[in-house]
N, C-alpha and C positions, 0 to 999 in steps of 0.2 A: 333602586329598591326592588327586591324580588316581589313578584305578583302576589303571592300568598301572605306577605307581611303587611300589605297595605290595609289599613283599618277601614277604608271606605268600600272595599269590595265584598260583596255578599257571597260570591261564588268563585271557586277555583276552576278555571277553564282547563279542561283536560286536552282538548284538541281544537285548533282553530278551524280545521276543515270538517265539513259534515261527512258522515259515513254514508256511502251510497251502496246499493246492492250489487253483488257480483253478476257476471254474465250468466253463471249457473243459476243463481236465484231468480234472475229475470226470466230465464227460460222455463223455470218451474212455476213462477208466479208473475204473470204479466202485469198485475196491478202494482208490483213493486218498482216499476221503471222510474216513477217520479218520486220515490221515497228518499228522504234525506234525514238522517238522525244526527241531532246535535245534543250534546249533554255536558253537564257540569256538576260539581259537587258543592253543596252549600257549606260554607265555613262557619265558625262560631261568632263572627262579627254581627252585631245587632244593627237592625235597620231602624232609622228614626222615621216614624210615620207622621206625615202632616196631620194636623188636628182634624181637618175636614175628612180625610180618608179614614182616620181612626173611628170617627163618629159614624160614617157610612157603613163600615164593615165591622162594627162592634162585635156582633155575634161570632163572626169568623175568627177574630182575634181572641175572643174568650175561649173558643174551642181549641185554638192552637196552643194557648197557654196551659190548658188542662191536659194536653197530650205530651207535655214536656215531662 
């Protein structure tokens, strides 16, 4: 089954490897040496929240629903 057709996945993983800065970026910005960028795109599958979690973060979930 292709990854994006699985009903249990919330995100479509775009790359398995993290992006790291180039040598040019590191020479310009020394703090970027340890940077690693990981990213994914959320799909339309819904997440079933456990009751305890939903009660604990009720205000957050209410905000998220109003932004849809």
